[in-house]
C-alpha positions as CSV (number, residue, x, y, z in Angstrom):
1,X,-21.7,-17.6,-19.3
2,X,-21.0,-15.2,-22.2
3,X,-17.3,-14.3,-22.7
4,X,-16.9,-10.7,-23.7
5,X,-14.6,-9.6,-26.5
6,X,-12.2,-8.0,-24.1
7,X,-12.1,-11.2,-22.0
8,X,-11.3,-13.3,-25.0
9,X,-8.5,-11.0,-25.9
10,X,-7.2,-11.2,-22.3
11,X,-7.1,-15.0,-22.5
12,X,-5.0,-15.0,-25.6
13,X,-2.3,-12.8,-24.0
14,X,-1.4,-15.0,-21.0
15,X,-1.8,-18.4,-19.5
16,X,-3.7,-18.2,-16.2
17,X,-2.2,-21.6,-15.1
18,X,1.4,-20.4,-15.5
19,X,3.7,-18.5,-13.2
20,X,5.6,-15.6,-14.8
21,X,8.7,-13.6,-13.8
22,X,7.9,-10.2,-12.3
23,X,9.3,-8.6,-15.4
24,X,7.0,-10.5,-17.7
25,X,4.0,-9.9,-15.4
26,X,4.5,-6.1,-15.5
27,X,4.1,-6.2,-19.3
28,X,1.2,-8.6,-19.3
29,X,-0.8,-6.5,-16.8
30,X,-0.7,-3.6,-19.2
31,X,-1.7,-5.8,-22.1
32,X,-4.8,-7.2,-20.3
33,X,-6.1,-3.9,-18.8
34,X,-9.1,-2.5,-20.7
35,X,-10.7,-0.1,-18.3
36,X,-11.5,3.4,-19.7
37,X,-9.9,5.0,-16.6
38,X,-6.3,4.8,-15.4
39,X,-6.4,1.6,-13.4
40,X,-4.4,0.9,-10.3
41,X,-1.8,-1.9,-10.5
42,X,-1.9,-4.0,-7.3
43,X,0.3,-6.7,-5.9
44,X,-0.9,-9.4,-3.4
45,X,1.7,-11.3,-1.4
46,X,0.6,-14.4,0.5
47,X,2.9,-14.9,3.5
48,X,3.5,-18.0,5.6
49,X,2.9,-16.1,8.9
50,X,0.3,-16.2,11.5
51,X,-0.8,-12.5,11.9
52,X,-2.7,-13.4,15.1
53,X,0.8,-13.8,16.7
54,X,2.2,-10.3,17.6
55,X,5.7,-11.5,16.8
56,X,4.6,-12.6,13.3
57,X,2.9,-9.3,12.3
58,X,4.5,-7.9,9.1
59,X,4.1,-4.2,8.5
60,X,6.2,-1.5,7.1
61,X,6.6,1.3,4.7
62,X,8.4,1.8,1.4
63,X,9.1,4.7,-0.9
64,X,8.1,3.8,-4.5
65,X,10.8,5.0,-6.9
66,X,8.1,6.2,-9.3
67,X,5.3,7.1,-6.9
68,X,1.8,5.7,-6.8
69,X,0.4,7.7,-9.7
70,X,-2.4,9.1,-7.5
71,X,-2.8,12.1,-5.3
72,X,-2.4,11.1,-1.7
73,X,-4.6,13.0,0.7
74,X,-2.7,13.6,4.0
75,X,-4.2,14.6,7.3
76,X,-1.7,15.9,10.0
77,X,-2.9,15.9,13.6
78,X,-0.5,18.1,15.5
79,X,0.0,20.8,18.0
80,X,-0.3,24.5,16.8
81,X,3.5,25.0,16.7
82,X,3.7,22.3,14.0
83,X,0.8,23.4,11.8
84,X,2.8,25.7,9.5
85,X,5.5,23.1,8.9
86,X,2.8,20.6,7.9
87,X,1.1,23.0,5.6
88,X,4.4,24.1,4.0
89,X,5.2,20.4,3.3
90,X,1.9,19.9,1.4
91,X,-0.5,18.4,4.0
92,X,-4.1,18.6,2.7
93,X,-5.7,18.8,6.2
94,X,-4.0,20.2,9.4
95,X,-5.5,20.4,12.8
96,X,-6.2,18.4,16.0
97,X,-9.3,18.3,18.1
98,X,-11.6,19.5,15.3
99,X,-10.4,16.6,13.1
100,X,-10.6,14.1,15.9
101,X,-14.2,15.1,16.3
102,X,-14.9,14.8,12.6
103,X,-13.3,11.3,12.5
104,X,-15.4,10.3,15.6
105,X,-18.4,11.3,13.5
106,X,-17.3,9.0,10.7
107,X,-15.2,11.2,8.4
108,X,-12.3,9.3,6.9
109,X,-11.8,11.0,3.6
110,X,-8.0,10.7,3.7
111,X,-5.3,8.3,2.6
112,X,-2.7,8.8,5.3
113,X,-2.8,10.3,8.8
114,X,0.5,11.6,10.3
115,X,0.8,12.7,13.9
116,X,3.2,13.3,16.8
117,X,4.1,11.0,19.7
118,X,2.5,13.4,22.2
119,X,-0.8,13.2,20.3
120,X,-1.2,9.4,20.2
121,X,-3.0,9.3,23.5
122,X,-5.9,11.2,22.0
123,X,-6.2,8.8,19.1
124,X,-6.9,5.7,21.1
125,X,-10.6,6.2,21.0
126,X,-10.5,6.3,17.2
127,X,-9.0,2.8,16.9
128,X,-12.3,1.1,15.8
129,X,-12.7,3.6,13.0
130,X,-9.0,4.0,11.8
131,X,-7.8,0.4,12.5
132,X,-9.9,-1.4,9.9
133,X,-9.0,1.2,7.3
134,X,-5.3,0.9,8.0
135,X,-5.2,4.6,8.9
136,X,-4.0,4.5,12.5
137,X,-0.6,6.2,12.7
138,X,2.2,4.0,13.7
139,X,5.9,4.7,14.6
140,X,7.0,1.7,12.5
141,X,5.7,3.3,9.3
142,X,7.0,6.7,10.1
143,X,3.5,8.2,10.6
144,X,4.2,9.0,14.3
145,X,7.1,11.5,14.3
146,X,8.2,14.9,15.4
147,X,9.6,15.5,11.9
148,X,6.2,16.3,10.5
149,X,7.4,18.1,7.4
150,X,9.7,15.3,6.3
151,X,6.9,12.7,6.8
152,X,4.4,14.6,4.7
153,X,6.9,15.2,1.9
154,X,7.8,11.5,1.8
155,X,4.2,10.4,1.7
156,X,3.4,12.8,-1.0
157,X,6.4,11.6,-3.0
158,X,5.1,8.0,-3.0
159,X,5.8,6.5,0.4
160,X,3.2,3.8,1.1
161,X,2.4,1.8,4.3
162,X,1.4,-1.8,4.2
163,X,0.6,-4.6,6.7
164,X,-0.4,-8.2,6.5
165,X,-4.1,-8.8,6.9
166,X,-5.7,-11.5,9.1
167,X,-5.6,-14.0,6.2
168,X,-1.8,-13.6,5.8
169,X,-1.9,-11.4,2.7
170,X,-0.3,-8.0,2.0
171,X,-2.2,-6.1,-0.6
172,X,-0.9,-2.8,-1.9
173,X,-0.8,-0.6,-5.0
174,X,2.4,-0.3,-7.1
175,X,1.3,2.2,-9.7
176,X,-1.0,2.8,-12.6
177,X,-1.6,1.1,-15.9
178,X,-0.4,4.3,-17.6
179,X,3.1,3.7,-16.2
180,X,5.5,2.0,-18.5
181,X,6.4,-1.6,-17.6
182,X,9.8,-0.7,-16.2
183,X,8.3,1.7,-13.7
184,X,5.7,-0.9,-12.5
185,X,8.5,-3.4,-12.2
186,X,10.8,-1.2,-10.2
187,X,8.0,-0.1,-7.8
188,X,6.8,-3.8,-7.3
189,X,10.4,-4.9,-6.8
190,X,10.9,-2.3,-4.1
191,X,7.8,-3.5,-2.3
192,X,8.8,-7.2,-2.5
193,X,12.4,-6.5,-1.4
194,X,11.1,-4.6,1.6
195,X,8.7,-7.4,2.5
196,X,11.6,-10.0,2.3
197,X,13.7,-7.9,4.8
198,X,10.7,-7.8,7.2
199,X,10.5,-11.6,7.6
200,X,9.9,-12.2,11.3
201,X,12.5,-14.4,13.0
202,X,9.6,-16.5,14.5
203,X,8.3,-17.3,11.1
204,X,9.1,-20.9,10.1
205,X,8.8,-22.7,6.8
206,X,8.1,-20.9,3.5
207,X,7.8,-17.1,4.0
208,X,6.6,-16.0,0.6
209,X,3.9,-18.5,-0.5
210,X,2.5,-16.7,-3.5
211,X,2.5,-13.4,-5.4
212,X,-0.1,-12.0,-7.8
213,X,-0.1,-8.9,-9.9
214,X,-3.3,-7.4,-11.3
215,X,-5.0,-4.2,-12.3
216,X,-8.5,-2.9,-11.4
217,X,-10.9,-5.5,-12.9
218,X,-8.2,-7.6,-14.6
219,X,-7.5,-11.2,-13.7
220,X,-4.5,-11.9,-11.5
221,X,-1.2,-12.9,-13.0
222,X,0.7,-15.4,-10.9
223,X,4.4,-14.6,-10.3
224,X,7.1,-17.1,-9.8
225,X,8.3,-16.4,-6.2
226,X,11.8,-17.7,-7.0
227,X,12.1,-14.9,-9.6
228,X,11.9,-12.2,-7.0
229,X,13.8,-13.5,-3.9
C-alpha cells in the first residue's frame, strides 16, 4: 500500500503505540491534521459498562467552555405560547404538529431537538427515527424543559449531549482543529470530568478503559487514562 506524503509526515509526529497525556494529545492532533477544511476534533471514551442494563446507561450533557466551533441547528417543539421565547433565544426552527409531520416523513436536518414535558407524549411515535440519531429529547440532558429559552441559549453556546452506545463507547466532538491546543484541552477535560461524575454505582471494575483523540480523517491518538482521572 502506498504511503502518502501527509501520512509519512503524520507518522513522524507521534508514536501510535504510545499513550499520551491529554495535554500532549491536543497538540499532536493539530500537528497531524491535514484536511483542507476545518476538521472536527473528536474524543472516544471506552467505558466498562454494559449499556444493555438500564442502570448502567451513561448519558448526560456538558457545556463546552469554548463551544463546539460549529453552528448548532436547534428545533423547538412547543405550544404556541412558548414560540416567541424560543425564537428570541435563537432557535432555528419552531413549531409543533407541522414539524412532527415532517420528521415522520424523514426530515431530520437538525442537531438538537428541545421540547416541553407536556409535548413528549406526541414524540413517542418518532422514536425509531430520532432514537438512532440521538435526537430524542430527554429530561436528563435538559432538552425536555419548560425553560425553553434557557435551553436554546445553552445549546447554542456549546452545550452538547452524549450517551454511551451499545458497544460501550461515548463519541463526541470537542472542537475544531482551528482551535488552539489549550481550548481543545479544556473542552475535552470538561467532557471527561463529566463522564467520570456519571459513573453508575452498579458499574464494577475499571470504568474508563480507553480514551482516543482524533480529527476528521486523522489516526487516533491514545490517551493515558491515568492522566485525566
